N, C-alpha and C positions, 0 to 999 in steps of 0.2 A: 545170575537173571538180574535184570533193572529195579528195581522197586518200584511200584505203578499208585500206592496211596501213604500218604502224611497224616498222623496222628496225633495232634499231641497233646499231652498226660500233664495235668498242671494241678500241681498242689492249690493253686489259688484261684479265682475266677478270670478267666483269658475270654471265652466268648464277647463278643462288643468291646472289648477293652481298647484304648491306644494301643497296648499290645498286639494283640492280635489282627487290626491292621497293619503294623509294620510288618512284623513277621509274615501276614500275605504279600505285602509288596516286595522282599526278598525273596520271597518262594514262587513268586512271579506268575503262576498254576502250571509248576514242572509236573504234575501226575495230578491224582485225584485228591482233593485234601478233605476228609473226615472230621464232621461239628469233634467236637473235641470233650476231652473226657476231662475235666474240670472241676474244681471246688472241692478237691477229695481228701484235703488237709493234709498231715503230718501221718496217718499212721500209714506203716510198709505196707500191712497185707493188705488195707482198704486201697489205696495206689496198687499194689498189683494186679488186685483182684478185680474190680470195678475201674480198672486203668487198662492200665497195659495188658491182660491176658484177655480185655477184650478188642483187643485190634483185629483187624482182620489179617490175613496172611497175608506175606506179600506188602507191608507196610513197612515205612519208619515210623520211628516211634521217637516224637521230642522231647525230656521227660524235666519239667522248667517247675518253677516256683520253689524251688529246694532243696536242698544235697539229698533228702530221702528222696524226691523222684529221682533222679539219677542212682539211687539201692535200689528201687523199687525194678524200675526196666533191668541195672544188671542183671537179676537176680530170673531171670526169662532167658529167654532164644532170640530173643525179640532183637533187629539191629536197630540201635538207636541213640542217639546222638544225647547232648543237655549243657542246659547251663545253671550249671551251679554258682554259691555263696564263697566256694573252698575247694580245694582240689580231693578228690577222693582214687584210692583205686581199686580197677575197675575188671573184672575179668569175663565178661558179658559179649556180645558180639555187639561191642562200643566204634564207633566212626569218628567220632568229635565230640567237637561244641568249646563253649566260652566257660572258665572260669574270674568269675570278679574277685576274686581275691581277698577279698572283707575283710575276714577274720585275722588274716599278717601284716593287716596296714592299719594297724590300732597305736601302733607305737606311734607311728607320725601321726595321727590325730593327735596324740597325749602331748608329744613335743609341740604342735603348732599354739594348741591352747597353751602350753606353758611361757610363747615367746609370741604370744601371740600380740602383734603392732595396731590392728587396726579397733580393738574390744580388751578392755580389761582382762591381763592376765591371769589364764585361772591354776591352780593349786594342782600340777598332776596327783599330787598323793590324798584330793579330796576329787577324785572326776568318781562318778556311777556305771557302770555299763545296765541299759533297762535291754532286758531280752525277753524274749518268749518262753516261757513256760512250755508251749508245746510241741514246741521243736532241738529237743536237745541235741539229736546231730550234727544242729551246727551249734548253736551255742556253747557246746563244752566245749569248742577247739578255742571259743573269745575269751571268757571270763577270764584265763589267766592275768591276762593283764592287765586288769585293772583292782583297785586295792577296795572299791564296791562294785555289788550288782546285786542289781534286783530281779528278778522275775517276775514278767504280768502272772496273771490268769491265763490260760488256755487260752490262747487265742486262735483258732481255727475256723474254720465251716460251720461249726452250730453257735457258734457264739461273738461270729464279728458285729452282728447285732448289737450287743453289747458290749464293745470297745468303749466308749467311751465313759463307763459309769467303770473298766476294767484297767484303764489307764487313770484312772479316780483316782482308785485304791494305792496302784504301784509308787505315784508321784507321793501321795501321801507317806507312804511306806520309807520311802528314799529322802521326804524330811524328816521321818522323825528318826534317821539310821542313829547310831554312837558307836563309841568306841568300844576297844575292850577293858578302860577305865568307865566307861559309862556316861563318859562328857561327847554330849553333840559332834558327830563328824562333819556339818555344815558341807555340804556338797555344794560345790561351788560348779559342776557341772555334770552333765549329762552326756553319753555318748550312745546313738539310737542305734540297736544291731539293723545290720541288713538282711530283715526277715519280710517272708514276702509278706506275710499277710498282718503287717507293721506298712509296709506299703499299701496294702489294701486300704487300710482304716486311718491313712497319715492325715487325712483333717480332724478323725476324734483325736489324734494323737497329740498335732499342735495347736489344738484347742483343748486341752488337758496338760499340759508344757506348763501353760498361760506363758511369767516371765522369768521361770527360770531358763539357764544357761543351758542350750543343747545344741549338739555336733549331730545336723544327720548324716545318711549314708548315700544318697542320691541325689543328683541333681532335679531329679522329678517329683522332689516335695515341693520343688520350687515352681516348678514348670506344669504339673497337673494340678489336677481338683480346686477346690475351695478355697482353701485355708491356703497363707504362705507362712513361712519362718518369720520370728517376731525379729525386725529393724532391735540392729545391736544388741540382740540377746542370743545368737544362733551364726552357726555356722556351714555349711555344705561343706563336707571333705567324704569323697571319692571317687570312683572311678571314672573318668576323666570327661567319657560317654554318656549319656542320659540310660538306662533303660528300655526306653521305646528305641535307641539308634541300637543298644545293643540285640533287641528282640528283631529290630530288620537284619543285621550280620546272620543273628537265628534261622531267619529262614533263607538266607542267601546257605548257609551252610546245609539249608536240610534240602537246596533244589539241589546239590551238587552230590549231594551222600545220598540223592534217589538213585544215584547209578553203583553203589554201593560199595564208594569210595573213602578210605578214612579222609575227613576232611580236616585235618589236624587240630590239636588239643591249645586253644589259646586262648591267654591271660592279659585280660586287660587292663593299658595302663590304668596309674592313677594319678588322679589331676588335681590340679590345686588346691587350695582350702577355697570358700569364696567367705567371709564373712559377711553379713546379713549385714 
């Protein structure tokens, strides 16, 4: 029986964003669009209890904003599609979706930093991953590529308003990192995790970064918001297409999945680095 409704269940704020507009453009009113159940954070039980389980029967769930949203939907009997930053193993009524493969491309980011021709090359052994302490389902997949890592305090639906202070503390910790012998680590570049709340609070992140050399995971860090990555001290290195475009693709997938069809598990192509 064809599905009648579609409902987005999201880790971060979705309603009223550019991402919702793009998704609805792709969906093209192929069924009833239910108000998103969004800004639910990274707790899988909260995503399931106050998100997926409240979606009416005969609906398609669209899980976005983090790998944990897909895992929350997978633990139910609801048919769903998902947008994730990494691959996962599904067992529920999974009809397809898009993986950004964000954690798989850190080696490419480090290689570009080492051979950067447009800015001063960076020592790959002096790089640090900045990740969200609230998001272990994703960050645990990406930390092993880096000689140094730094978690922020949890940035989620309850703390996003304090993101500026949280980032300031994390960057201070990076500045003060030491080696095993007690000498200064002297971090040369910071790679930003492809975390949903990092993207939502990107203006605070860019401001707190100051003149540190940063590598941002999406074109949207340049194209959305009021703050732009610093000239000659940043690189954007991530999926070829922006998140706005990816959400439009998710809308198209939702439109096709309304008939109950599997709509493929696609992997977004990785784009060329863009040195700012």
